[in-house]
N, C-alpha and C positions, 0 to 999 in steps of 0.2 A: 313100305309095309302095306299100304292099301290105297284107296282112292284119295284123290285131291278134292278138297271141298273149297268153296268160295265163302268167304265171310265178309259181309258188308253192313252198313248202318241201315236202320229202319227208313225205308223210302218216304214214309209219311211225316218223319221228323227232321226238319231242317236243321235244328240245333244239334241233333245227334250226328247228322251227316257232316257237319263242319268240324265237330271235335274228332270224329273218326278220320276224316280226310286229313286233318292236321297231324294225327299220330302216323298215318301211312306215309305222308310227305316227309315227315321228320325222319322216318326210318329209311326211306328211300334216299334222302340226302347224306345220310351217314353210312349207307350201304350195309345195314344190319338186318338180322332177322331176330324173332323172339321165340324163346322156348317156353312153351305154356303147358299148364295143367288144365284140362277141360273135364268138367263134371256135367253131364247133360241134364240130369235131374237128381233130386235127393235120393240117396240110397244106392246110386249107381257108382261103380267103380271109376276112379279118375282115369283119364287117358293122357299121355304125354304127346306133344306134337310140336311142330314148328309153324309159326305164322310168317309167311313171306310176303312182304309188301308188293303190291302190283298197281300199276296205273293203266287203265284201259281208256278208251275213248270217253272222256267226261266222267269216269267212274274210278274212284279209288277203292281198292279192296285188299284183302289178304287171301293168300292161298294157304289152307290148312292141311298139313300132312302128318298123320300119326306116325310116331317113331316108337321103336321098341325100347322099353326102359325097365330095369328091374323093379318089380313091385315092392320090394322092401324098402327102397328109397322114397316111396310115396307116403309111407306111414309116418 
């Protein structure tokens, strides 16, 4: 549907990086993706997307891709 975005933990928070990396590694080991609902800020419409776990050189992250989803199922 659109651009692919990277999602990663806050680089200044070691604790957040560990938790985030654990989630990415768990999803990679099970070969699964997550269907997510993302609201960027209060009052904005939600967007549906897929989080795809990826492991690059010493960096664990997700690729986020928006998907088309009927808006009536979001209410």
